[in-house]
Rosetta silent file (secondary structure, phi, psi, omega in degrees, C-alpha in Angstrom):
SEQUENCE: MVYKLSSYLLLAIALSGCTSLQDKGLHLSDQTNEKVLITSGNYPKLIEFYKKQLKDNDDNKTRIKLVDSYERVNDYGSAIFYLEPLLKKTHDVTVDVNILAGRAYLNQGDFSQAKQYLDRANKQEANNAEVMNLLGVLASYQGDFVSAKKWFLASRTAMGDDKKVKNNLALIAMLEGDFATAKYLLLQLVDDKSAPQKKVRSNLALVYAKLDDKAAFDRLMRQSDSANKDELFAQLQQVKIVSIHSLISNSSLDSGENDETPISK
SCORE:     score description
SCORE:     0.000 S_00000001
   1 L     0.000  -45.399  179.748   80.555   91.130   67.125 S_00000001
   2 H   -61.565  -40.964  176.796   82.621   88.214   65.702 S_00000001
   3 H   -56.295  -49.680 -177.534   82.335   86.486   68.997 S_00000001
   4 H   -62.201  -47.372  177.557   78.584   86.845   69.112 S_00000001
   5 H   -53.704  -49.098  176.446   78.348   85.611   65.530 S_00000001
   6 H   -61.149  -42.534  175.111   80.462   82.570   66.228 S_00000001
   7 H   -60.340  -38.810  178.219   78.466   81.728   69.293 S_00000001
   8 H   -76.075  -25.396  172.702   75.257   81.858   67.418 S_00000001
   9 H   -62.354  -51.236  176.121   76.671   79.711   64.587 S_00000001
  10 H   -58.095  -33.131  175.338   77.680   77.124   67.119 S_00000001
  11 H   -69.619  -42.279  174.366   74.339   77.227   68.763 S_00000001
  12 H   -58.244  -43.544  176.854   72.673   76.808   65.398 S_00000001
  13 H   -64.914  -40.418  177.040   74.751   73.800   64.613 S_00000001
  14 H   -58.350  -42.854  176.350   74.049   72.304   67.991 S_00000001
  15 H   -73.956  -28.663  175.375   70.366   72.712   67.543 S_00000001
  16 H   -66.721  -42.649 -178.618   70.482   71.402   64.031 S_00000001
  17 H   -64.879  -45.556  177.083   72.241   68.338   65.288 S_00000001
  18 H   -60.246  -38.363 -177.135   69.661   67.776   68.039 S_00000001
  19 H   -63.589  -48.037 -174.221   66.805   68.194   65.493 S_00000001
  20 H   -66.073  -33.127  174.821   68.362   65.527   63.209 S_00000001
  21 H   -67.566  -41.837  176.308   68.804   63.068   66.045 S_00000001
  22 H   -65.125  -36.757  176.794   65.222   63.477   67.143 S_00000001
  23 H   -56.318  -30.491 -176.256   64.051   62.948   63.542 S_00000001
  24 L   -85.622   -5.414  177.773   65.834   59.610   63.697 S_00000001
  25 L    80.640   22.575 -177.896   63.956   58.772   66.890 S_00000001
  26 L  -123.172  117.918  176.978   67.151   58.843   69.041 S_00000001
  27 L   -77.310  151.675 -178.774   67.549   61.415   71.832 S_00000001
  28 H   -59.856  -29.493  178.085   70.912   62.894   72.403 S_00000001
  29 H   -66.681  -45.377 -178.852   70.904   61.440   75.965 S_00000001
  30 H   -63.988  -48.113  175.198   70.342   57.912   74.623 S_00000001
  31 H   -55.695  -46.163  178.010   73.192   58.384   72.050 S_00000001
  32 H   -60.370  -50.689  178.829   75.531   59.649   74.783 S_00000001
  33 H   -54.465  -44.396  178.025   74.492   56.779   77.047 S_00000001
  34 H   -60.125  -45.467 -175.475   75.191   54.242   74.314 S_00000001
  35 H   -64.791  -40.400  178.994   78.612   55.656   73.620 S_00000001
  36 H   -61.111  -46.477 -175.002   79.517   55.592   77.383 S_00000001
  37 H   -68.588  -42.085  172.352   78.429   51.977   77.667 S_00000001
  38 H   -60.161  -46.786  179.564   80.364   50.910   74.521 S_00000001
  39 H   -61.033  -41.730  178.845   83.461   52.715   75.609 S_00000001
  40 H   -83.187   -9.834  176.526   83.404   51.136   79.081 S_00000001
  41 L    76.811   27.976 -177.712   82.584   47.682   77.615 S_00000001
  42 L   -93.272   81.180 -176.677   79.502   47.325   79.772 S_00000001
  43 H   -73.470  -36.118  170.144   77.712   44.854   77.605 S_00000001
  44 H   -51.997  -44.171  176.021   75.095   43.701   80.181 S_00000001
  45 H   -66.657  -37.997 -173.599   73.838   47.372   80.450 S_00000001
  46 H   -67.527  -34.203  176.042   74.030   47.627   76.659 S_00000001
  47 H   -64.829  -46.903  177.392   71.793   44.598   76.314 S_00000001
  48 H   -57.978  -40.686  179.950   69.247   46.183   78.655 S_00000001
  49 H   -62.435  -50.067 -178.003   69.557   49.482   76.687 S_00000001
  50 H   -73.608  -26.404  176.328   69.072   47.867   73.332 S_00000001
  51 H   -69.738  -36.770  178.538   66.115   45.651   74.477 S_00000001
  52 H   -61.499  -45.449 -177.606   64.439   48.724   75.734 S_00000001
  53 H   -65.166  -43.569  177.320   64.890   50.548   72.450 S_00000001
  54 H   -65.699  -25.613  176.372   63.717   47.451   70.579 S_00000001
  55 H   -68.948  -39.750  178.138   60.620   47.253   72.657 S_00000001
  56 H   -73.147  -33.793 -178.653   59.833   50.873   71.722 S_00000001
  57 L  -155.231  111.067 -178.475   60.739   50.477   68.079 S_00000001
  58 L   -78.459   96.117 -174.347   61.589   47.144   66.390 S_00000001
  59 L  -115.825  135.077 -176.561   64.452   48.344   64.261 S_00000001
  60 H   -55.894  -41.852  179.165   66.885   45.976   62.415 S_00000001
  61 H   -60.004  -45.248 -178.215   69.985   48.076   63.344 S_00000001
  62 H   -71.064  -35.142  176.312   69.127   47.966   67.026 S_00000001
  63 H   -63.238  -43.795 -179.493   68.380   44.221   66.852 S_00000001
  64 H   -62.297  -47.781  176.778   71.780   43.603   65.311 S_00000001
  65 H   -56.069  -43.696 -179.376   73.511   45.654   68.085 S_00000001
  66 H   -58.000  -50.125 -177.323   71.549   43.598   70.667 S_00000001
  67 H   -64.174  -44.296  176.996   72.707   40.331   69.138 S_00000001
  68 H   -59.922  -37.140  177.519   76.350   41.526   68.943 S_00000001
  69 H   -64.446  -38.343  176.699   76.162   42.488   72.633 S_00000001
  70 H   -63.418  -40.181 -178.910   74.879   39.050   73.513 S_00000001
  71 H   -64.611  -37.680 -175.778   77.781   37.447   71.595 S_00000001
  72 H   -64.012  -29.851  175.076   80.231   39.622   73.457 S_00000001
  73 L   -98.988   20.793  175.120   79.056   38.128   76.726 S_00000001
  74 L    64.622   20.498  177.780   79.105   34.551   75.303 S_00000001
  75 L   -96.557   82.851 -175.090   75.286   34.226   75.473 S_00000001
  76 H   -86.237  -22.073  168.375   74.963   32.709   72.013 S_00000001
  77 H   -60.932  -43.772  175.555   71.596   31.114   72.623 S_00000001
  78 H   -61.181  -41.504  177.262   70.075   34.480   73.242 S_00000001
  79 H   -54.955  -52.262 -178.390   71.943   35.830   70.207 S_00000001
  80 H   -57.508  -45.484 -179.757   70.366   33.171   67.974 S_00000001
  81 H   -52.959  -50.408 -170.565   66.873   33.843   69.552 S_00000001
  82 H   -79.678  -14.279 -179.392   66.990   37.561   68.802 S_00000001
  83 H   -85.883  -23.604 -170.110   68.489   36.901   65.273 S_00000001
  84 H   -53.258  -42.087  177.403   65.657   34.600   64.206 S_00000001
  85 H   -61.722  -32.006  177.793   63.219   37.349   62.918 S_00000001
  86 H   -78.050  -32.737  178.144   66.045   38.584   60.685 S_00000001
  87 H   -70.828  -24.417  177.612   67.072   35.125   59.538 S_00000001
  88 L   -73.116  -18.589  179.804   63.499   34.423   58.359 S_00000001
  89 L   -85.902   77.816 -168.654   63.692   37.271   55.884 S_00000001
  90 L   -61.879  -24.320 -176.017   65.503   34.963   53.482 S_00000001
  91 L   -94.242   -6.718 -175.122   65.867   37.404   50.635 S_00000001
  92 L  -124.083   18.530  179.386   67.057   40.373   52.761 S_00000001
  93 L   -74.290  125.314 -174.614   69.582   38.794   55.087 S_00000001
  94 L   -87.093  160.242 -179.688   72.690   41.047   55.176 S_00000001
  95 H   -60.761  -33.090  177.264   76.253   39.836   55.378 S_00000001
  96 H   -64.936  -40.447 -179.943   76.447   41.166   59.012 S_00000001
  97 H   -62.439  -47.416 -177.335   73.373   39.102   60.041 S_00000001
  98 H   -64.884  -34.270  178.071   74.945   35.909   58.378 S_00000001
  99 H   -69.561  -47.770 -178.970   78.320   36.560   60.212 S_00000001
 100 H   -60.549  -40.590  175.217   76.568   36.970   63.550 S_00000001
 101 H   -59.349  -52.083 -178.852   74.517   33.767   62.876 S_00000001
 102 H   -58.442  -44.396 -174.561   77.677   31.881   61.810 S_00000001
 103 H   -70.418  -40.535 -176.818   79.709   32.924   64.834 S_00000001
 104 H   -63.915  -52.084 -179.712   76.845   32.123   67.240 S_00000001
 105 H   -64.043  -34.052 -179.506   76.252   28.604   65.904 S_00000001
 106 H   -62.211  -46.918 -179.675   80.024   28.009   65.614 S_00000001
 107 H   -68.150  -20.793  176.332   80.372   28.877   69.375 S_00000001
 108 L   -88.863   -1.550 -179.793   77.453   26.539   70.213 S_00000001
 109 L    79.965   11.586  176.916   79.162   23.755   68.388 S_00000001
 110 L   -94.293   81.561 -172.686   76.567   23.505   65.643 S_00000001
 111 H   -65.958  -31.235 -179.189   79.140   23.343   62.761 S_00000001
 112 H   -68.164  -45.302  174.573   76.565   22.519   60.133 S_00000001
 113 H   -70.829  -32.888  176.760   74.492   25.581   60.756 S_00000001
 114 H   -56.284  -56.041 -175.436   77.666   27.713   61.266 S_00000001
 115 H   -60.853  -35.455  175.101   78.964   26.613   57.864 S_00000001
 116 H   -59.497  -48.859 -176.200   75.531   27.410   56.168 S_00000001
 117 H   -81.702  -31.444  173.458   75.564   31.033   57.284 S_00000001
 118 H   -66.432  -34.057  175.387   79.340   31.573   56.857 S_00000001
 119 H   -63.233  -41.319 -177.470   79.130   30.194   53.397 S_00000001
 120 H   -69.513  -40.945 -179.040   76.303   32.663   52.575 S_00000001
 121 H   -61.416  -40.917 -176.129   78.324   35.572   54.107 S_00000001
 122 H   -63.846  -38.565  179.393   81.322   34.427   51.930 S_00000001
 123 H   -68.408  -37.659  178.642   79.157   34.450   48.744 S_00000001
 124 H   -72.614  -36.227  177.641   77.874   37.963   49.537 S_00000001
 125 L  -138.724   95.225 -172.757   81.317   39.321   50.256 S_00000001
 126 L   -67.132  -20.548 -177.037   84.063   37.097   48.947 S_00000001
 127 L  -103.392   15.515 -176.180   86.880   39.342   50.279 S_00000001
 128 L   -78.054  109.985 -173.287   85.448   39.808   53.813 S_00000001
 129 H   -65.096  -33.996 -178.615   88.438   38.995   56.094 S_00000001
 130 H   -66.589  -37.004  175.180   86.243   38.365   59.140 S_00000001
 131 H   -64.107  -46.916 -178.346   84.260   35.720   57.379 S_00000001
 132 H   -62.660  -34.577  178.967   87.446   33.997   56.124 S_00000001
 133 H   -66.542  -44.474 -178.374   88.871   33.928   59.701 S_00000001
 134 H   -67.641  -39.921  177.158   85.634   32.350   60.998 S_00000001
 135 H   -68.307  -28.133  169.120   85.626   29.789   58.257 S_00000001
 136 H   -64.803  -42.572  176.688   89.241   28.972   59.247 S_00000001
 137 H   -63.762  -40.711  173.739   88.159   28.587   62.795 S_00000001
 138 H   -60.382  -39.322 -178.602   85.322   26.225   61.676 S_00000001
 139 H   -68.297  -40.881  178.306   87.832   24.119   59.586 S_00000001
 140 H   -58.126  -50.126  178.504   90.082   23.974   62.683 S_00000001
 141 H   -59.018  -26.329  179.731   87.360   22.656   64.868 S_00000001
 142 L   -96.065    7.312  173.329   86.602   19.999   62.247 S_00000001
 143 L    78.755    7.581 -179.326   90.211   18.928   62.059 S_00000001
 144 L   -96.652   80.019 -170.288   90.781   20.172   58.511 S_00000001
 145 H   -73.335  -28.959  176.227   93.999   22.055   59.075 S_00000001
 146 H   -61.220  -52.283  172.456   94.855   22.474   55.425 S_00000001
 147 H   -57.815  -36.636  175.687   91.590   24.366   54.777 S_00000001
 148 H   -58.036  -55.309 -177.502   92.083   26.276   58.064 S_00000001
 149 H   -61.874  -33.380  175.105   95.397   27.529   57.026 S_00000001
 150 H   -63.236  -48.117  179.857   94.108   28.553   53.599 S_00000001
 151 H   -59.173  -50.902 -179.469   91.281   30.550   55.140 S_00000001
 152 H   -60.762  -34.584  175.076   93.488   32.163   57.627 S_00000001
 153 H   -68.716  -44.625  179.703   96.054   33.195   55.029 S_00000001
 154 H   -62.047  -40.322  174.828   93.288   34.516   52.874 S_00000001
 155 H   -60.380  -35.209 -179.063   91.974   36.592   55.785 S_00000001
 156 H   -72.853  -41.768  178.878   95.426   37.974   56.289 S_00000001
 157 H   -68.545  -33.682 -178.671   95.740   38.908   52.571 S_00000001
 158 L   -80.106   14.276  178.864   92.375   40.571   52.706 S_00000001
 159 L    67.325   38.092  175.496   93.703   42.842   55.462 S_00000001
 160 L   -71.907 -176.400  178.626   92.083   40.967   58.333 S_00000001
 161 L   -69.700  103.641 -177.417   92.975   41.342   61.976 S_00000001
 162 H   -57.854  -29.934 -176.275   96.631   40.357   61.864 S_00000001
 163 H   -76.020  -32.425  178.154   96.821   39.553   65.578 S_00000001
 164 H   -67.914  -49.689 -169.716   93.854   37.074   65.265 S_00000001
 165 H   -63.414  -42.025 -179.616   95.322   35.468   62.175 S_00000001
 166 H   -65.544  -34.907  173.354   98.752   35.080   63.610 S_00000001
 167 H   -60.308  -48.200 -176.506   97.453   33.535   66.776 S_00000001
 168 H   -71.518  -39.514  175.856   95.349   31.082   64.808 S_00000001
 169 H   -62.271  -37.595  176.869   98.163   30.190   62.346 S_00000001
 170 H   -66.718  -35.459  176.405  100.301   29.485   65.454 S_00000001
 171 H   -57.416  -53.880 -177.221   97.557   27.274   66.824 S_00000001
 172 H   -58.118  -42.192 -178.744   97.430   25.199   63.644 S_00000001
 173 H   -63.426  -38.348  175.936  101.248   24.819   63.741 S_00000001
 174 H   -55.083  -48.854 -173.354  100.883   23.574   67.384 S_00000001
 175 H   -68.749  -25.063  174.621   98.291   21.093   66.291 S_00000001
 176 L   -90.083    1.178 -175.872  100.672   19.880   63.464 S_00000001
 177 L    70.693   24.455  178.024  103.547   19.644   65.988 S_00000001
 178 L  -102.020   72.547 -174.924  105.451   22.490   64.388 S_00000001
 179 H   -78.454  -13.357  173.036  106.221   24.359   67.605 S_00000001
 180 H   -66.239  -42.878  178.529  109.161   26.316   66.179 S_00000001
 181 H   -67.397  -43.040  177.130  106.734   28.057   63.743 S_00000001
 182 H   -56.720  -42.183 -178.712  104.219   28.498   66.534 S_00000001
 183 H   -64.737  -49.023  178.478  106.831   30.114   68.772 S_00000001
 184 H   -56.295  -45.047  175.560  107.895   32.508   65.904 S_00000001
 185 H   -65.780  -41.612  179.338  104.324   33.667   65.300 S_00000001
 186 H   -66.241  -34.715 -178.348  103.520   34.072   69.065 S_00000001
 187 H   -71.415  -18.867  173.911  106.608   35.994   69.869 S_00000001
 188 L   -67.638  -26.181 -175.308  105.418   38.598   67.356 S_00000001
 189 L  -106.975  -17.108 -168.871  102.383   39.176   69.606 S_00000001
 190 L   -59.994  -29.046 -179.742  103.506   38.699   73.129 S_00000001
 191 L  -104.952    7.309 -178.925  104.595   42.270   73.579 S_00000001
 192 L   -95.004  107.643 -176.440  101.732   43.830   71.513 S_00000001
 193 L   -63.549  -18.819  179.033   99.337   45.168   74.121 S_00000001
 194 L   -83.338  -10.209  174.396   96.569   45.282   71.638 S_00000001
 195 L   -78.848  147.367  172.521   96.789   41.510   71.112 S_00000001
 196 L   -61.120   85.343 -168.283   94.749   39.136   73.282 S_00000001
 197 H   -62.638  -36.090 -178.327   97.530   38.654   75.789 S_00000001
 198 H   -65.308  -41.274 -177.660   95.953   35.857   77.963 S_00000001
 199 H   -67.205  -45.730 -175.636   95.324   33.757   74.805 S_00000001
 200 H   -65.303  -43.909  178.773   98.771   34.463   73.376 S_00000001
 201 H   -65.734  -39.952  178.106  100.638   33.808   76.658 S_00000001
 202 H   -61.032  -42.244 -174.394   98.642   30.607   77.327 S_00000001
 203 H   -68.709  -42.731 -178.057   99.492   29.357   73.824 S_00000001
 204 H   -71.306  -32.599  168.861  103.201   30.412   74.091 S_00000001
 205 H   -51.486  -50.157  176.502  103.523   28.675   77.529 S_00000001
 206 H   -64.238  -34.180  176.635  102.456   25.530   76.029 S_00000001
 207 H   -66.902  -39.943 -177.108  104.850   25.939   73.120 S_00000001
 208 H   -68.703  -32.754  176.476  107.758   26.538   75.458 S_00000001
 209 H   -67.981  -37.722 -176.185  106.879   23.464   77.495 S_00000001
 210 H   -75.083  -29.600  178.392  106.722   21.364   74.344 S_00000001
 211 L   -87.044    1.431 -179.340  110.141   22.753   73.252 S_00000001
 212 L    56.470   40.983 -179.353  111.528   21.985   76.750 S_00000001
 213 L  -104.902   77.079 -171.005  112.573   25.556   77.046 S_00000001
 214 H   -69.689  -34.742  176.622  112.221   26.120   80.769 S_00000001
 215 H   -61.377  -43.599  175.997  114.182   29.322   80.908 S_00000001
 216 H   -67.030  -38.377 -179.202  111.919   31.063   78.376 S_00000001
 217 H   -59.041  -42.220  178.619  108.917   29.542   80.130 S_00000001
 218 H   -67.867  -37.124  178.692  110.100   31.116   83.522 S_00000001
 219 H   -68.800  -36.963  176.771  110.534   34.485   81.954 S_00000001
 220 H   -62.324  -35.493 -169.254  107.129   34.332   80.499 S_00000001
 221 L  -107.733   32.179 -170.597  105.613   33.258   83.796 S_00000001
 222 L   -60.763  -22.667 -173.960  107.835   35.542   85.962 S_00000001
 223 L   -85.788  -11.698  175.916  104.915   36.668   88.075 S_00000001
 224 L   -84.795  150.475  174.372  104.191   33.126   89.303 S_00000001
 225 L   -75.297  161.646 -166.753  106.101   31.615   92.128 S_00000001
 226 H   -54.559  -47.735 -172.755  108.773   29.069   91.519 S_00000001
 227 H   -64.509  -43.392  179.114  106.825   26.005   92.781 S_00000001
 228 H   -64.490  -37.905 -178.557  103.783   26.805   90.659 S_00000001
 229 H   -69.516  -37.128 -177.955  105.870   27.431   87.525 S_00000001
 230 H   -67.736  -41.953 -179.335  107.663   24.047   87.927 S_00000001
 231 H   -70.292  -37.478  174.823  104.331   22.159   88.318 S_00000001
 232 H   -64.192  -40.881  178.140  102.711   23.973   85.476 S_00000001
 233 H   -62.161  -35.283  176.611  105.599   23.367   83.161 S_00000001
 234 H   -66.940  -43.005 -179.616  105.494   19.673   83.980 S_00000001
 235 H   -58.542  -49.476 -171.616  101.761   19.605   83.417 S_00000001
 236 H   -71.729  -27.341  175.769  101.947   21.303   79.944 S_00000001
 237 H   -63.950  -21.225 -176.741  104.685   19.007   78.820 S_00000001
 238 H   -93.286   -9.315 -178.368  102.216   16.042   79.289 S_00000001
 239 L   -64.583  129.851 -179.070   99.406   17.761   77.320 S_00000001
 240 L   -99.105  115.030 -178.005   98.474   15.701   74.289 S_00000001
 241 L   -94.795   94.419  179.399   97.579   18.152   71.482 S_00000001
 242 L  -109.461  -22.322 -176.873   95.221   16.325   69.163 S_00000001
 243 L  -161.877  167.118  173.461   92.522   18.756   68.431 S_00000001
 244 H   -58.061  -38.583  177.489   91.253   22.269   69.364 S_00000001
 245 H   -57.391  -33.667 -174.825   88.962   20.581   71.922 S_00000001
 246 H   -71.494  -27.366  179.327   91.930   19.021   73.674 S_00000001
 247 H   -78.384  -41.551 -174.507   93.447   22.496   74.138 S_00000001
 248 H   -64.244  -43.047 -175.868   90.062   24.125   75.244 S_00000001
 249 L   -78.137  -10.656 -177.817   89.532   21.237   77.852 S_00000001
 250 L   -75.681  112.476 -174.482   93.037   21.419   79.257 S_00000001
 251 H   -60.175  -27.260 -176.206   92.625   23.084   82.744 S_00000001
 252 H   -66.483  -22.083 -176.433   96.250   24.297   82.683 S_00000001
 253 H  -102.949    2.046 -176.153   95.260   26.683   79.861 S_00000001
 254 L   -78.208  120.039 -174.907   92.066   27.887   81.503 S_00000001
 255 L   -97.658   -0.661  179.361   92.434   31.639   82.288 S_00000001
 256 L    88.095    5.918  177.960   89.091   31.785   84.090 S_00000001
 257 L  -121.122  132.390 -174.475   87.404   33.802   81.334 S_00000001
 258 L   -56.967  -42.092 -175.674   84.832   32.065   79.054 S_00000001
 259 L   -79.234    1.443 -178.224   86.054   33.836   75.971 S_00000001
 260 L   -88.386   48.484  174.069   89.672   32.954   76.412 S_00000001
 261 L   -78.556  159.967 -170.624   89.800   29.882   74.230 S_00000001
 262 L   -64.609  -30.191 -177.014   93.188   29.359   72.387 S_00000001
 263 L   -97.970  153.964 -172.418   91.786   30.273   68.984 S_00000001
 264 L  -102.236  120.270 -179.591   90.748   33.809   68.008 S_00000001
 265 L   -99.445    0.000    0.000   87.237   34.300   66.592 S_00000001
């Protein structure tokens, strides 16, 4: 009897859940499909999924998810295009929308527009760590390393992503020629599997080359053959670090992935 009652209660809960989902206009199969795509990181399919939903029902939350998916595949032009209807609602633009717009314009190199939206987001939520990190990235691109460090440290104080902040502080140290500090920060990340390893290892390889530490460089690059390691070490020693752009354009640091720039956004 207890078993039958428990089964009935579970069935009632399940049916109640299905009803509430349908009331929200989202079928259980759609919700499950979305979760699977997010878990697998299949953003091209997520884009198709959200565009179909948006066609059926122009919902702000779905539009924001679509824009976020476009940014994750580095299609910032499309992200801005689909953000425009939300940005036109000048009195109702949320902090999330301003962050998405700021990041998209930042990645397109439109620093004036990026600053406009990131400043708005910062006014809306002064302690938003993600906004602070992006303002630090913006300052880095503009060569204002003092402001960049201030924003990165503020982001860390506000409990921002410690891995992003440490990588970015290390990058500022590299740009200032302080390779010992950069090494100290990057070594805290190199064995952390949750940190962006390609980014961290690329930056650390450059630091070792600048410190003329061939033994440490060889250990870091142990999977490469000896000839390639020697050639890469020599190339990195010659890299002139004058700006973020000089690091991004350096082919020796190119990992073959568009989002693997040295700085963490």
